[in-house]
N, C-alpha and C positions, 0 to 999 in steps of 0.2 A: 504493500499500500504506499502510495507516495504521500508526501506531505500535502495537506489541504492547500497550502499557499502555492503549491507547484501545479495543481491542478488547472488544466486549460478549460475552464467550463464553457467558455463560448465554443469550443469545438465539439461538444456532446450534443447529439441531435435528439436526445430523448431526455424525458425528465428525471433529473438525479438529485438527490440531496445528500450531502455529507455531514453527519453529526459527529462533532469532535469529542476527544474524551472527557471534556468537561459539561458535555450534554447540551452545548450550544450548537446551532446550525453554522457551520464553518463556510459551506459554499452550496450553491444551487446552479443547476444549468439555466440557460436563458429561457428554454421551453417551460421549466417548472416555475421559473419567476413570472411569466406570464399567467400562471395560474395562482400562485401564492402571493406574489409581489416581491420585490428585492428587499423589502423591509424586514423579512423574517431573517435575513443573514444577521448572526450575532445574538439572536434571541435563544433562549432555552426551546428545545424542541417541543416541550408541552405546550408553549404559547404559541408556536408556529403551526402545529398540526391539530390540536385541541380534541381530536375525536377519540374517545375512550377506546374503541377497539383497535385503532392504530397505534396508540400509545401503550396499550398492553403488548402488543407484539414486539415493540421496540424493546420494552422492560423485560420481556421474556428472552429476547435475543441477547441482551446485555448480561442476563443472570447465567444463561445457559451456553453462551458462546457459539449457538447453533444458528444457522439461517432459517427464515420462516417467511410466511405470506400472510398478508392481510388486505382489507378493503379500505378505501378512503374515498368518501363521497364529497364532491365538488359541485360548481355550478359554473356554466359557461353562458353569460347572459342571463336569458329566461330558461335555459335548458339544464337539467340536473345531469351531472356526469358521475360515473362510477370508474375508479381507478383500482387496478390490482398492484399492491405494493409489494416488491421483493425485499425482505429486510436482511442484510448481510452484515455481521459483525466482524470486526478485525481489529485486534489489540485495544479493546476499549472504545473503539469508534465504531460508527454505524453508516453502512451506505443504503440509501434507500432508492430503489428503482422503480418508477411509476409506469404502469401500463394502462393506456386508456381501453377501458373494456365497455364504454358507454354502447356502442353499436352493437356488439355481441349481446350484451344485457338486453337490449332493445328487441333484437330478433329473437331472443329466447322467450321474451315476455309476449312478443306477438305470437309465436307459435302456440304458446300456452292459451292464450285468448282466443285464438282461432279455433283451436280444438275444442274448448269450452263452448264457444259460441255455436259451432256447428253441431256438437253434441245435443246442446239446448234447442237448437232449432228443430232437430230430427226426433229428439226424444217425445215431444208432445203429439205429434201426429201418430208416430208409431204406438204409443201407448193407447191413443184412441183407436186405432186400428186393432190392435190386440184386444181391447175390450168389446169392440162392436162384433168381433169374430166369435169371441166366446159367448156373446149374447145371441147371435145368429145360431149358434149351435146348440143353444139351450133354450131359455125362454122364449126366444123370438123366432123359433124355428118355423112354427106354423102360423105366426102371425103376418099377414102379407103385408098391411099398412106399415108395420114397424120395419119390416125387412127391406121395404122400398126406400123409407126415410133413412135407415142406417147405411144403405148401399150408396144413397146419394151423398151422405157426409164422407164415407170411405173414399168416394171418387173425388172429391174435392180436396181432402187430405192428401191423397196419392198425388194428385195434380201439382199441388203445393210443393210436395218433396221433390217432384220431377223438375219443377222450375227452379227450386234451389240447387239441385244438382246442375242444371244446366248453367245456371249463373256462375256457379263455383268453377266450372270447367271454362267458361267463357274468360272469368276473370284470370284464371291461370294461364290461358293462352295469351291474354292481352299483356299480362306481366313478363310473359317469356320475351315477347318481342319488343317490349316498350323502349328499348334503346335503338332500335331499328326504325328510322323515320321513312314513311311511305314515299316512294318517289313517284308514283304516278299523279298526273294532273287531271283533277275531277272538277266539273262545273257544280259549284255548291249549290245554287238555286235549284235546278232540275233535280237534284239528289234528294233535297228537302220535299219537293213537291211530290216526288214519286213516293217518299217515305209516308207522307200524309195521305196520299191515296191508299196505301197499303193498310193503313191504320182507320180507315173509314167504318168498317163494322164496329171496332171498338169505341170510335168517338160517337156514332149513331146511338150505340147502345147507352151510353152516358148521358145523352140528352144535352150535351154541350156543344156550343156553337164555336167552330173554329174558324179564324180569318187568316189567310197568308198575304203578307205584303213582301214582295220581293224587288228590292232596289239594287240588287248586287250587280245587275248588267251582266250576268253569266260569267262573274268572276271565277276564277280557277284557283283550286287549292291542292297541295299535295296530300293526297289522301288515300286510305285503304276504304274503297267504297262501302263494302260490307260493315266495317267497324263504325264508319261514319253514320251510316243508316241506323246502327245500333245506339249510337249517341243520340241521333234525333228521335228514334222510336222511344229510348227510355225517358227522355226529357218529356216528350208529349204524354205518353202513358202516366208518368209520375203526375203531370199537372192535371191530367183527367181524373186521376184517382183522388188526388188530395185537394184539387182545387175546383171541383165540379160545382160545388155550391154556388159559385161565382156565376155559373152559366155561360161564361165567355173565355175564349181562350185565344191569345194573339201571338201568332208566329210571325216575326219580322227579320228580314234579312236586310242589313244596312249596306249602302254603297261603299266600295273599297276605301279605306281611309287609313292614314297614319295612327298606328295605336301605341301607346308608350309602354305598355306591359309587353309588347312584342318587340319594341325598339325598331319597328319597320311598319309596312303597309299590311293591312290584314281586312277580313271580312268578319262581321259580327252576326251571329244568329240569337235572336231573343226569343224565349218561350215564357209568355206572360199570362198568368192566371189572374182572376179576381176572387180567389178563394179567402179563407180565414187568415192567411199569413202565418209566419213562423217566427217565435221569440228570437231576438237576437242572440241569446246565448247558445242556441241550439245551431246557427249557421256554421261556425267553424268545424262543427263535427259531422256535418250531413254527409260528407263523402266517406266516412270511416265506414269500414266493414260491419254491417249488422247494427248500425246506429240508427235508431227510429225516434221521432219526435213523439209519436204516439204508437206504442208498441201493439196495444191490442187492436186498435183501428187497422193499423198496416197489416197485421196477420189476417183480419178479417176480409181485407181487399185482396188478399193474396201476395202481399208484398214480401220479398225475400230480405230486404236491407242491404242489397247488394248492388242494386241499379245505379245508384249515383257514385259509388265506388268503381264501377265498370267505366261510367262516363269519365271520371277524373283521370283513369290510367289511359283510356284512348286518348283523351285530348292531350295529356302529357306526351304520348308518343308522338302526336301530330305537331308537337312544340307549340301548342296553343295554350289558352288560358280559360279556366271556368270560372265565372263570378257568378255569386248569388246575392240577391237584394231582396229583402222582404220587409213589409209593415204589416203590423198586426190590424186585422179588419180591413185591409186593402188589396192583399194579394202578394204573389211572390213572382220574381223574374228570375229565370236561369239564362246566362249569356255566355256562349261560346265563341271565343274570339279565334281565329285561324289565320295564320300568314299565307299571303298569296303565293301561288305556284312561281 
């Protein structure tokens, strides 16, 4: 071990702290100084690090002379960070090496949440199906009206599970290709009009009046046509389901124009309903997987909680932006802005 004063800390690309024999912080690397601040140098390590689990690992290493590991929790702006800290003792001194595990922790938490959410979404219909099957084999075996009612519910629950699986597969395919921007030029206006025509039965059944205003002048965007139809379809179906009380749905394509969020020219699609609107605290989370503003109503309408997550990932793949604006009692507007081809 070289003397602390001889350590070229500016040459260390990773976060490192040297605790001297007198238990003060002798040196830190620039990358750790960005996290803790240069002011910790010269302070006792307890005042520099403060977190009990980290301090305990240092004390254990000092007593035993054996290396160990611990965790240190920090923050980077508004984001919490998690660090794996390697504690290495040497002749009364301690070297701490910090390894940023924030991304790995986030992936692990995402996987746990994802499995829990999918399990929850499937458990309810599967439990219902199991109960109806047992009833049809027993008490309702010869009850024709009850049998028909139960079969109708089973059909709806099966359709919902099928829809959920289809959305999960679709989301998986979108995420797999998200870094590969489409190269084909597609006229956005005709694509939106064709998607609306395909959705005519759904729109008619809802009783909502849909108007299309196209000022895009047949502007072209680089797009995967099938995925972009899915974006338009998901937004319109979402507006019809949750904004139908307003009775009117306005679909608007703006003329090509410079957009600051794109740092260049693009074309914007607006899907505006006049429904009950969405409270502001829900809006940042609307594109999260399985997030619902009204869980009971969403399930009753056949929603899977994945539609807007799919929209977000497709729009990201196309290097576009999704913007959501809503006012309670006045309605919601979903805007997709895509760069011109």
